[in-house]
N, C-alpha and C positions, 0 to 999 in steps of 0.2 A: 574906841578912840577915833576921832574924825581924821587925825593926821595919818593914822594907820590905813584907814579906808582910802584916803587920797593917794597915799603912796602905792597901795595895791592897784588902784585904777590907773595910775601913771605907768606902773610896771606892765600891766596888761596891754595898755595902748602901745607902749614901746615894743612889746613882743609882737603884737599884730603888725605894726609897721615893719619890723625887722623881717618877719616871714614874707611879707609882700616884696620887700626889696630883694631878698635872696631868690625868691621865686621868679621875679622879673629877670634877674641877671642870669640865672642858670637855665631857665626855659628858653630864653632868647638864644643863648649859645648852643643849646642842644638842638633846637630847630635849625639853626644855621648849618651845623655839621650834617644833620640828617638830610636836609634839603640839597646841599651841595653834592653829597654822594648820590642821592636819588636822581638829580638832574643829569649828572655825568653818566649814570647808567642808562637813562632814557636816550641820551644823545650818543651812546656807545663810544664814550671817550674814556681814556685811562682814568682810574680813580684819582681825584685831586689830593687825597690824603691817604697815607698808609695807616694801618691799625695802630702802629706805635705812635705816629704823630697825633692821632685822635686821642689816644690815652694820655699823651704828654699834655695836650691842650686841656683835657678834663682835669688832670691832677694838678698841674702847675699854673697855667694861665687862668683857669676858671676856679680851681680849688682854693688857692691861697687868698685871692680877693674875696671870695664868698665867705670864707672863714672870718676874715677881718670885718665883713659887713655885719656878722652876728654880734659883734661887740661895738657897733657904731653908737655914738652918743644919741639920745633921743632928740627929736625935733624940739626947738625952743618953744614952739606954739602948741605943744602936745596937749596940755591941760586946758587950753582955751577952745579946743574944738568941741563940736556937739557930739554927744554919744553916738556910737554906731548902732544902727537898727539891728534888732535881733534877726539872726539868719543872714547877715551881710556876708557875701562870699569873699574869700581871700582874693581870687582872681576875678575882679569885676570887669565891667566893660572898658573902663579906662586902662586897666592893666593889660587886657587882651589887645587893645589898640596899640599900646607901646610894644608889646611882645611881637605883634604882627609886623609893625613898621620896622623895628630893629632887625628882625629876621629877614624880611623880604628885601630891604635895601642892602643889607650885608650880602645876601646870596646873589643878588643881581650884580653888584659891583665885583665881588670876588670871582664869581663864575665868568663874568665878562673879561676880567684880567686873565684868568686861566685860559680861556679860549683864544684870546688875543696873543698870549705868549706861545701857545701851541701853533697858532696860525703863522707866527713869525719864525717858526722853525727851531725854537729852543728845545732843549732836551726835556723829557718828562720830569726828570729830577729837579731841573731849574723851575719849571712851572709849578710843581708841587711845593717847592720851597717858598715860592711867592704866596701860594694859598696858605701854607703853614704859618708864615709870618703874618699875613693879613688877618687871619682868623684869631690867632693867638694874641697879637699885639693890640688889635682893635678892642678886644674884650678887656685888656688891661687899661685901655684909655677911657672907654666910656663907662667903666664901673663908677667913676666919680659922679656921673650924672644919675646913677641909680641910688645914690645915698639918700636923696629926697625925691619923693614922687610928686611933690607939689611946688617946691621952692627951687630956684636956680642954684646950681652948685657954685656959681660965682658969689652970690650973696650969702649962701649957706656956709661956704668955706669948707675946708677939709675936716678939721676937728677930730681926725682919727689917724694918729701916727702909725697905728698898726696897718691901716689900709695903704698908706704911703709905702711902708716897708714891704708889704706883700706885693704891691705893684712893682717896686724896684727889684725885689728878688726874682719875681716872675720874668721881668724884662731881661735881667742879666742871664738867667738860665735859658731863656729863649735864644739869646745871642750865642750862648755856649753851644746850644743844640745845632745852630746853623754854621758856626765858624770853627769851633774846636774840632780837631781830628776825630776825637772820640764821638762827638755828637754827629759829625758827618757820616761816620761809619754806621752808627746805630740807626739814625733817622733818615739816612740816604738824602741828605740835604746838599745844597749847592750855595757857595758864597754869593750873597746879594750885593749889588752896587748901590751907589747913592740914589740913583733914579728909582730903583726898586723900593728903597726905604721911603722915598717921597710918596709913592703909592700907598704904602702901608700906613704911614702917619696921616695921609690925606683921608683914608677911610675912617680912621678914628675921629678926626675932626668933623667929618660929615655926620657921623652917628651922634656925636655930642650936640652938634647944631640942631639935628632933627629932634632929639629927645627934648632939648631945651625949648624948641619951638612948640612942640606938643604940650609941654607943661604950661607955657605962656598962654596958648589958646585955651587950654582947659581952665586955667584960673580966670581968664577973661570971661569965658562963658558962664562959669559958676558965679562970678560977681554980678 
């Protein structure tokens, strides 16, 4: 039955897209955490994240949105694309470019803020909380740009209430880990001020703008 064949092709293309989106999101976050720790060791600075903070980011800030991405609706133009060539890698050159840019820009900005905070004489706990919030919240923000690898998230829309719920829950739990007495005792965090949150949100906006810019350049080149 031709309809069955078409449905199977659509399902396969949707699964391939979903794997790419999740790989982009998770690998970018993993490389950020690894690079920040490595750079701090090379410069002989206190570790910018504790093991519990890293575990929290992986389980809550990265885990919940990545699960929501797996049930993301397929692209509207999915069945109008040309077939993938046999042997097409999941992580192609375009995906490697996005992963490299997201990781490098995040590491430079986060590590710069960390060094700046320590240089100004704040406590290590305060500086670590800044890094904890920037790494965790930025991944919750730019996940919306990971929904589509070719289309802008503004024109594509959200279309995934589970992703919105995952981001909202992750942000709420992140705030609990920073401000609640239990969270402060367990994760050794320090209450952040308004200016600190401006840095955190600014990083997320920078990452979204960069990802969308790469998408636009890629589509223009392909056309």
